LUMLUMVO-479570 format. One record per residue (C-alpha): x, y, z. Coordinates in steps of 0.5 Angstrom, whole numbers, plus 500, padded with zeros to 3 digits. Layout:
x=X&y=Y&z=Z
...
END
This chain:
x=379&y=743&z=314
x=375&y=738&z=308
x=371&y=737&z=314
x=363&y=735&z=313
x=358&y=735&z=319
x=351&y=732&z=317
x=347&y=738&z=321
x=351&y=744&z=324
x=358&y=746&z=324
x=362&y=743&z=318
x=369&y=745&z=321
x=368&y=747&z=328
x=362&y=747&z=333
x=364&y=752&z=338
x=360&y=751&z=345
x=363&y=757&z=348
x=369&y=760&z=349
x=374&y=765&z=343
x=377&y=762&z=337
x=384&y=766&z=336
x=388&y=767&z=329
x=384&y=761&z=326
x=384&y=759&z=318
x=377&y=755&z=316
x=377&y=753&z=310
x=373&y=747&z=305
x=368&y=745&z=310
x=361&y=743&z=309
x=354&y=743&z=313
x=347&y=739&z=311
x=344&y=744&z=315
x=348&y=751&z=318
x=354&y=753&z=319
x=359&y=750&z=314
x=365&y=754&z=317
x=363&y=755&z=324
x=357&y=753&z=329
x=356&y=758&z=335
x=352&y=755&z=339
x=351&y=763&z=343
x=350&y=770&z=341
x=356&y=773&z=345
x=359&y=768&z=350
x=363&y=764&z=343
x=367&y=768&z=339
x=372&y=768&z=333
x=377&y=773&z=334
x=382&y=774&z=328
x=380&y=769&z=324
x=380&y=767&z=317
x=373&y=763&z=314
x=373&y=762&z=306
x=371&y=757&z=302
x=365&y=753&z=306
x=358&y=752&z=305
x=352&y=749&z=308
x=344&y=750&z=307
x=344&y=756&z=312
x=350&y=760&z=314
x=356&y=757&z=309
x=362&y=760&z=314
x=358&y=762&z=320
x=352&y=762&z=325
x=351&y=767&z=330
x=357&y=768&z=335
x=361&y=774&z=336
x=366&y=775&z=330
x=371&y=780&z=331
x=377&y=783&z=327
x=376&y=777&z=322
x=374&y=775&z=315
x=368&y=772&z=313
x=368&y=771&z=305
x=366&y=767&z=299
x=363&y=762&z=303
x=356&y=759&z=300
x=349&y=757&z=302
x=344&y=754&z=299
x=338&y=757&z=301
x=340&y=763&z=306
x=346&y=766&z=308
x=352&y=765&z=304
x=357&y=767&z=309
x=353&y=769&z=316
x=346&y=767&z=319
x=345&y=772&z=325
x=351&y=773&z=329
x=354&y=780&z=331
x=360&y=783&z=327
x=365&y=788&z=329
x=372&y=791&z=325
x=370&y=784&z=320
x=370&y=784&z=312
x=364&y=780&z=310
x=358&y=781&z=306
x=352&y=783&z=305
x=354&y=788&z=311
x=351&y=785&z=318
x=352&y=794&z=321
x=356&y=794&z=327
x=362&y=798&z=328
x=369&y=798&z=323
x=366&y=792&z=318
x=368&y=792&z=311
x=364&y=789&z=305
x=369&y=789&z=300
x=373&y=783&z=297
x=379&y=782&z=302
x=384&y=780&z=297
x=386&y=773&z=300
x=391&y=770&z=296
x=387&y=763&z=295
x=382&y=758&z=298
x=388&y=754&z=301
x=392&y=761&z=303
x=390&y=765&z=309
x=395&y=770&z=307
x=394&y=776&z=305
x=396&y=780&z=298
x=398&y=788&z=299
x=392&y=791&z=296
x=388&y=788&z=302
x=383&y=792&z=305
x=384&y=789&z=310
x=391&y=791&z=312
x=390&y=795&z=318
x=383&y=796&z=319
x=381&y=792&z=325
x=382&y=794&z=331
x=387&y=793&z=336
x=383&y=793&z=343
x=380&y=786&z=339
x=387&y=783&z=338
x=388&y=778&z=343
x=395&y=776&z=342
x=401&y=778&z=339
x=403&y=773&z=333
x=399&y=773&z=328
x=397&y=766&z=324
x=405&y=764&z=321
x=408&y=766&z=328
x=409&y=773&z=325
x=408&y=780&z=329
x=400&y=781&z=329
x=401&y=788&z=329
x=405&y=791&z=323
x=405&y=799&z=320
x=399&y=803&z=323
x=395&y=799&z=325
x=392&y=791&z=327
x=390&y=787&z=320
x=382&y=783&z=319
x=384&y=776&z=319
x=389&y=771&z=321
x=394&y=774&z=317
x=398&y=779&z=319
x=401&y=783&z=311
x=408&y=783&z=314
x=413&y=786&z=308
x=419&y=783&z=310
x=416&y=775&z=311
x=414&y=775&z=303
x=420&y=770&z=300
x=420&y=764&z=299
x=418&y=759&z=293
x=411&y=761&z=290
x=407&y=755&z=286
x=400&y=758&z=283
x=394&y=754&z=280
x=388&y=756&z=276
x=381&y=752&z=275
x=375&y=755&z=271
x=369&y=751&z=273
x=367&y=750&z=266
x=371&y=749&z=260
x=366&y=751&z=255
x=360&y=756&z=256
x=355&y=761&z=252
x=357&y=767&z=251
x=354&y=772&z=256
x=354&y=766&z=262
x=358&y=768&z=268
x=365&y=763&z=269
x=367&y=762&z=276
x=375&y=762&z=276
x=378&y=759&z=282
x=385&y=762&z=284
x=390&y=757&z=288
x=397&y=760&z=291
x=402&y=757&z=296
x=407&y=761&z=298
x=407&y=769&z=301
x=406&y=773&z=295
x=406&y=780&z=293
x=400&y=780&z=289
x=397&y=777&z=283
x=394&y=778&z=276
x=389&y=774&z=272
x=388&y=775&z=265
x=382&y=773&z=262
x=386&y=772&z=254
x=380&y=777&z=253
x=383&y=784&z=255
x=380&y=784&z=262
x=385&y=783&z=267
x=383&y=784&z=275
x=388&y=784&z=281
x=388&y=781&z=288
x=381&y=778&z=288
x=380&y=770&z=290
x=373&y=769&z=288
x=374&y=771&z=280
x=368&y=771&z=275
x=367&y=773&z=268
x=363&y=773&z=263
x=366&y=772&z=255
x=362&y=776&z=250
x=365&y=774&z=243
x=365&y=767&z=242
x=372&y=764&z=241
x=377&y=760&z=245
x=381&y=764&z=251
x=387&y=762&z=255
x=387&y=766&z=262
x=393&y=765&z=265
x=395&y=767&z=273
x=401&y=770&z=275
x=404&y=772&z=282
x=411&y=775&z=285
x=415&y=777&z=290
x=421&y=779&z=291
x=424&y=772&z=291
x=420&y=771&z=283
x=414&y=769&z=280
x=409&y=763&z=278
x=404&y=762&z=273
x=399&y=758&z=271
x=394&y=758&z=265
x=386&y=754&z=264
x=382&y=755&z=257
x=375&y=756&z=257
x=371&y=755&z=250
x=366&y=760&z=249
x=361&y=758&z=244
x=355&y=763&z=241
x=350&y=759&z=243
x=347&y=751&z=245
x=342&y=747&z=245
x=340&y=740&z=245
x=333&y=737&z=246
x=328&y=732&z=250
x=323&y=728&z=246
x=320&y=721&z=249
x=320&y=719&z=241
x=328&y=721&z=240
x=334&y=717&z=238
x=337&y=718&z=244
x=343&y=719&z=241
x=349&y=725&z=245
x=350&y=730&z=245
x=342&y=730&z=243
x=342&y=737&z=239
x=337&y=735&z=233
x=330&y=733&z=235
x=332&y=726&z=231
x=337&y=725&z=236
x=333&y=727&z=242
x=335&y=724&z=249
x=328&y=721&z=252
x=330&y=724&z=259
x=330&y=730&z=262
x=337&y=729&z=266
x=341&y=726&z=261
x=340&y=732&z=256
x=341&y=737&z=261
x=349&y=733&z=263
x=350&y=734&z=256
x=348&y=741&z=255
x=353&y=747&z=258
x=353&y=753&z=261
x=348&y=758&z=259
x=345&y=753&z=255
x=338&y=751&z=252
x=334&y=744&z=253
x=328&y=744&z=249
x=323&y=739&z=252
x=317&y=736&z=248
x=311&y=734&z=249
x=309&y=728&z=254
x=310&y=725&z=261
x=317&y=725&z=263
x=317&y=720&z=270
x=323&y=716&z=269
x=331&y=717&z=271
x=334&y=723&z=275
x=340&y=726&z=279
x=340&y=727&z=286
x=344&y=733&z=290
x=345&y=735&z=296
x=343&y=728&z=299
x=340&y=723&z=298
x=333&y=725&z=296
x=332&y=723&z=288
x=330&y=729&z=283
x=327&y=728&z=277
x=331&y=733&z=273
x=337&y=737&z=277
x=339&y=743&z=274
x=346&y=746&z=277
x=350&y=748&z=270
x=347&y=755&z=269
x=343&y=750&z=263
x=335&y=753&z=261
x=330&y=749&z=260
x=324&y=750&z=257
x=318&y=746&z=254
x=315&y=746&z=247
x=309&y=748&z=248
x=307&y=750&z=256
x=305&y=747&z=262
x=300&y=743&z=259
x=304&y=739&z=255
x=310&y=737&z=259
x=310&y=734&z=265
x=314&y=733&z=271
x=313&y=727&z=274
x=315&y=726&z=281
x=313&y=719&z=286
x=311&y=718&z=293
x=309&y=718&z=299
x=314&y=722&z=303
x=320&y=717&z=305
x=326&y=713&z=302
x=322&y=713&z=296
x=320&y=719&z=294
x=322&y=723&z=288
x=322&y=731&z=288
x=320&y=734&z=281
x=326&y=738&z=280
x=332&y=742&z=283
x=333&y=748&z=280
x=341&y=751&z=281
x=343&y=757&z=281
x=344&y=761&z=274
x=339&y=756&z=272
x=332&y=757&z=269
x=325&y=752&z=268
x=321&y=754&z=264
x=313&y=753&z=262
x=312&y=746&z=265
x=307&y=741&z=270
x=311&y=739&z=276
x=306&y=734&z=279
x=307&y=728&z=285
x=313&y=730&z=288
x=315&y=727&z=295
x=321&y=729&z=300
x=324&y=723&z=305
x=321&y=724&z=312
x=322&y=724&z=319
x=325&y=728&z=324
x=333&y=730&z=325
x=333&y=731&z=317
x=337&y=736&z=313
x=332&y=741&z=310
x=333&y=740&z=303
x=331&y=733&z=304
x=325&y=734&z=307
x=322&y=741&z=304
x=320&y=742&z=297
x=316&y=737&z=294
x=314&y=739&z=287
x=321&y=743&z=286
x=327&y=746&z=291
x=329&y=753&z=288
x=337&y=754&z=290
x=341&y=761&z=290
x=339&y=765&z=283
x=334&y=760&z=281
x=328&y=762&z=277
x=322&y=758&z=275
x=317&y=761&z=271
x=310&y=760&z=267
x=310&y=753&z=271
x=304&y=749&z=274
x=306&y=746&z=281
x=300&y=741&z=283
x=300&y=735&z=287
x=306&y=736&z=291
x=308&y=733&z=298
x=313&y=736&z=303
x=314&y=732&z=310
x=317&y=739&z=312
x=316&y=746&z=309
x=313&y=747&z=302
x=309&y=742&z=299
x=310&y=745&z=292
x=315&y=750&z=293
x=321&y=752&z=298
x=326&y=758&z=297
x=327&y=762&z=289
x=324&y=766&z=285
x=317&y=764&z=282
x=314&y=768&z=276
x=307&y=767&z=273
x=306&y=760&z=276
x=300&y=757&z=279
x=301&y=752&z=285
x=295&y=748&z=287
x=293&y=742&z=292
x=300&y=742&z=296
x=301&y=740&z=302
x=306&y=740&z=307
x=308&y=742&z=315
x=308&y=749&z=314
x=308&y=752&z=307
x=303&y=748&z=302
x=303&y=751&z=297
x=310&y=754&z=298
x=315&y=757&z=303
x=320&y=762&z=303
x=319&y=763&z=295
x=318&y=769&z=292
x=312&y=769&z=288
x=310&y=774&z=282
x=304&y=774&z=278
x=302&y=767&z=281
x=296&y=763&z=284
x=296&y=760&z=290
x=290&y=755&z=291
x=288&y=750&z=295
x=293&y=748&z=299
x=294&y=745&z=305
x=298&y=745&z=311
x=298&y=741&z=318
x=301&y=747&z=321
x=301&y=755&z=318
x=301&y=758&z=312
x=296&y=754&z=307
x=298&y=758&z=301
x=305&y=761&z=303
x=310&y=760&z=309
x=315&y=766&z=309
x=317&y=769&z=303
x=315&y=775&z=298
x=308&y=775&z=294
x=306&y=781&z=289
x=300&y=781&z=284
x=298&y=774&z=287
x=291&y=771&z=288
x=291&y=766&z=294
x=284&y=762&z=295
x=281&y=757&z=297
x=287&y=755&z=302
x=287&y=751&z=310
x=291&y=752&z=315
x=292&y=752&z=323
x=294&y=759&z=323
x=294&y=763&z=316
x=290&y=759&z=312
x=293&y=763&z=306
x=299&y=766&z=308
x=304&y=766&z=314
x=310&y=770&z=316
x=309&y=773&z=309
x=310&y=779&z=305
x=304&y=780&z=301
x=303&y=787&z=296
x=298&y=787&z=290
x=294&y=780&z=293
x=289&y=779&z=293
x=287&y=773&z=298
x=280&y=770&z=299
x=276&y=765&z=301
x=282&y=761&z=305
x=281&y=758&z=312
x=285&y=757&z=318
x=282&y=753&z=324
x=284&y=758&z=329
x=286&y=765&z=327
x=288&y=769&z=321
x=284&y=766&z=316
x=286&y=771&z=311
x=294&y=772&z=314
x=298&y=771&z=320
x=303&y=774&z=322
x=304&y=778&z=315
x=305&y=784&z=312
x=300&y=786&z=307
x=300&y=792&z=302
x=296&y=795&z=297
x=291&y=789&z=298
x=284&y=786&z=298
x=284&y=780&z=305
x=277&y=778&z=305
x=272&y=773&z=306
x=276&y=768&z=309
x=275&y=765&z=315
x=277&y=763&z=322
x=275&y=757&z=326
x=275&y=761&z=332
x=278&y=768&z=331
x=280&y=773&z=327
x=278&y=771&z=320
x=282&y=775&z=316
x=288&y=778&z=319
x=292&y=777&z=325
x=297&y=779&z=328
x=298&y=782&z=321
x=301&y=789&z=319
x=296&y=792&z=314
x=297&y=798&z=311
x=292&y=801&z=305
x=289&y=794&z=305
x=282&y=792&z=304
x=280&y=788&z=311
x=276&y=787&z=317
x=276&y=788&z=323
x=280&y=796&z=321
x=287&y=794&z=322
x=289&y=801&z=325
x=294&y=801&z=319
x=295&y=808&z=314
x=290&y=808&z=308
x=287&y=801&z=310
x=279&y=800&z=309
x=274&y=796&z=312
x=268&y=795&z=307
x=267&y=790&z=302
x=271&y=790&z=296
x=265&y=788&z=292
x=268&y=782&z=287
x=265&y=781&z=281
x=263&y=774&z=283
x=266&y=771&z=289
x=262&y=764&z=289
x=265&y=763&z=282
x=272&y=764&z=283
x=272&y=771&z=279
x=276&y=776&z=284
x=276&y=782&z=279
x=273&y=789&z=282
x=266&y=791&z=280
x=266&y=798&z=278
x=263&y=800&z=285
x=268&y=797&z=289
x=271&y=802&z=294
x=278&y=799&z=292
x=279&y=802&z=285
x=284&y=808&z=286
x=286&y=808&z=292
x=292&y=804&z=293
x=299&y=807&z=295
x=303&y=809&z=289
x=311&y=808&z=288
x=312&y=801&z=289
x=306&y=798&z=285
x=308&y=793&z=280
x=306&y=796&z=273
x=302&y=790&z=271
x=297&y=786&z=275
x=295&y=779&z=275
x=291&y=778&z=269
x=297&y=782&z=264
x=292&y=790&z=265
x=297&y=795&z=266
x=296&y=799&z=272
x=295&y=804&z=275
x=289&y=806&z=270
x=283&y=811&z=272
x=279&y=806&z=274
x=273&y=812&z=276
x=274&y=816&z=271
x=276&y=822&z=275
x=282&y=824&z=271
x=287&y=821&z=276
x=291&y=815&z=274
x=291&y=811&z=281
x=292&y=803&z=282
x=288&y=799&z=285
x=288&y=795&z=292
x=289&y=787&z=291
x=292&y=783&z=285
x=287&y=786&z=279
x=286&y=793&z=276
x=279&y=796&z=274
x=279&y=798&z=266
x=273&y=803&z=267
x=269&y=804&z=260
x=269&y=812&z=259
x=277&y=813&z=263
x=282&y=815&z=258
x=288&y=814&z=263
x=294&y=816&z=257
x=290&y=821&z=255
x=290&y=819&z=247
x=283&y=819&z=245
x=282&y=812&z=246
x=278&y=810&z=252
x=281&y=804&z=256
x=277&y=799&z=254
x=278&y=800&z=247
x=285&y=800&z=248
x=285&y=793&z=251
x=279&y=789&z=248
x=279&y=793&z=240
x=285&y=796&z=239
x=291&y=793&z=243
x=295&y=800&z=245
x=298&y=801&z=251
x=293&y=804&z=256
x=298&y=807&z=260
x=302&y=811&z=253
x=299&y=816&z=249
x=304&y=814&z=243
x=305&y=806&z=243
x=309&y=805&z=237
x=313&y=811&z=238
x=312&y=816&z=232
x=310&y=822&z=236
x=302&y=821&z=234
x=298&y=819&z=239
x=294&y=813&z=238
x=288&y=816&z=238
x=290&y=821&z=232
x=293&y=814&z=228
x=286&y=812&z=227
x=283&y=817&z=226
x=288&y=819&z=220
x=287&y=811&z=218
x=294&y=809&z=221
x=296&y=803&z=225
x=299&y=805&z=232
x=303&y=799&z=233
x=307&y=800&z=227
x=312&y=806&z=227
x=313&y=807&z=220
x=305&y=808&z=220
x=303&y=815&z=221
x=301&y=820&z=218
x=305&y=826&z=215
x=305&y=830&z=208
x=308&y=825&z=203
x=311&y=830&z=198
x=311&y=838&z=196
x=312&y=840&z=190
x=311&y=847&z=185
x=305&y=848&z=180
x=306&y=855&z=176
x=307&y=862&z=179
x=311&y=857&z=184
x=304&y=855&z=187
x=306&y=850&z=192
x=303&y=843&z=191
x=301&y=838&z=198
x=301&y=831&z=197
x=298&y=825&z=203
x=296&y=818&z=204
x=287&y=819&z=204
x=281&y=814&z=206
x=274&y=814&z=205
x=270&y=816&z=212
x=275&y=822&z=213
x=275&y=829&z=212
x=281&y=834&z=211
x=283&y=841&z=212
x=288&y=845&z=210
x=291&y=849&z=216
x=297&y=854&z=214
x=301&y=861&z=218
x=306&y=865&z=217
x=309&y=865&z=224
x=310&y=857&z=228
x=309&y=861&z=235
x=302&y=863&z=232
x=296&y=858&z=231
x=295&y=854&z=224
x=288&y=858&z=221
x=284&y=854&z=216
x=284&y=855&z=208
x=278&y=857&z=206
x=280&y=854&z=199
x=279&y=847&z=203
x=276&y=846&z=209
x=273&y=838&z=210
x=274&y=836&z=205
x=271&y=828&z=204
x=278&y=824&z=203
x=278&y=817&z=198
x=283&y=811&z=199
x=290&y=813&z=195
x=294&y=819&z=194
x=290&y=826&z=195
x=293&y=833&z=194
x=291&y=840&z=195
x=295&y=846&z=190
x=295&y=853&z=194
x=293&y=858&z=188
x=296&y=864&z=192
x=301&y=863&z=197
x=305&y=869&z=198
x=303&y=870&z=205
x=304&y=863&z=208
x=310&y=860&z=211
x=308&y=854&z=214
x=303&y=849&z=212
x=299&y=843&z=215
x=293&y=838&z=214
x=288&y=837&z=220
x=284&y=830&z=219
x=278&y=828&z=223
x=272&y=823&z=222
x=267&y=824&z=218
x=261&y=825&z=221
END
């Protein structure tokens, strides 16, 4: 336990053979296999082992190998494969499901990170395969088979042995947090407990769960209590968490730098100082300026100008054009990456420029990948410009994570000039370059993205990527796949790319419902010129005559195009709304997609109402009806109705409504709501005026129901 490896196999590096009844926990690998690195897929095995609480960049628990009758759970990976990376599993407990026979994904019910024993309610009890249990004794030297079968893991649940003294410890990764932020609790039990229970102090209780997280819903101070017991007694421990309704501190180059920086006069003058003073779930607000000093090291020895690891959101005050995070180059020993965004953290509204990585072969991925930004776990970056960065390895602009509404330009790397292994939504990749594959992107996912003017050996636009509703144009490959290489493409346009050797648009890629050439033999694809509005000028919106309009495959299309226009629209005015191929949606001047009486172009450019929802403000009157009547279709409380009803002599009804100049009003009535209303001859197409209008029906006896019709005056 507590072993570390620079690259592979933090706990064990197994080239061949079988590990049996082993407990492996608390180890770390800088690259692959925090718990165990199995050199071979089938000749190196783990049987009835428990591998928990290990960490690595990839494959926190295991890498490769044949895992049988074993628990591989609660491990962590910075990039991918928290519990495992590759390998085969049989009758084991891990998550996500690896496929294979007899595997479980449920929490295994261990007693603690340094205690390999399982609790009485563990799903691993009797869930293993007797054929895969080699020895007669478990980790404790007790019978390997008890009850109705063999247990998964190194411990066999053996009730006669659940005796002796117990000691417990409880910790929280943070003792302060904002409402709704998920706090992780560490449960540690020494001894053989029958069961244990954690009471969070807010009415919520969990039992027999090693990896416990909890989000408190109300501000306050909470004492969480852990209790464990067996036949000889109980043991308990307490930890306290203070929960705040919110927490914000500030950064400004002109600030007073007075800890904890919770107002503008006292604002921190460096980004990292404010992050360090914040609490999980809190907010750091950053003023305009160029931030090129201070920083922090994470995952090795590469300095980052800012490191977000404690669930904080860092947001600029005025967007990426005003707030600049400046790294340092060139790639090498003195390099500085712009930002590291860890799990639960967010970076919003910055320009990241001049970030670099270390250089050299054999270095861990986190030291040579992600020049502009490295995003780990479920970290998110949004509304950022990532430009002029470089990585020695992968992802000149970004490596990993989720990017929303970001532009990645003029970055460079070995693979993935713009990004590598990231998921980019509603973004732009432009002018990025690589030595090898994926000028714009290498790996990862792109949706609603414009990929243009990138360069690579293979895959000028993207390589080994999944592309949906993307426009990939004017990219260049020195060999093949000017647009995409070894990628999956759907509902996209891959056109007007070049390759100096062959296959200018795509190479070794699967293209469906995509406009490209030659015919990729994929369902729904076309080869016609997409007819961009201005190819040379970089306007890749579709012309009205484009064959890409209203021909994409529905069902998985994003509801907003890259430029914010909703989809699908009725682009060809045939009465049916179908999404377009590519990143943009064509707006037909004549079409009325939502059938609200307003053309799509009128709603988009003049009125501001939804093009795909007939009643934007939800007041049960269509947008067109409200405009005709003189009311605001964007205000739920603004709509046309009869404001008051009274009687005048002999019970003659009087109706009142709000009128406007330029409208004509007609009173309609019926004695049966199943019949259509008809006009009252006494009040047909009466000119309106601004103010309260009324009508008195002197002969009401034959009518029970009334309405007012309004139309624009010709």
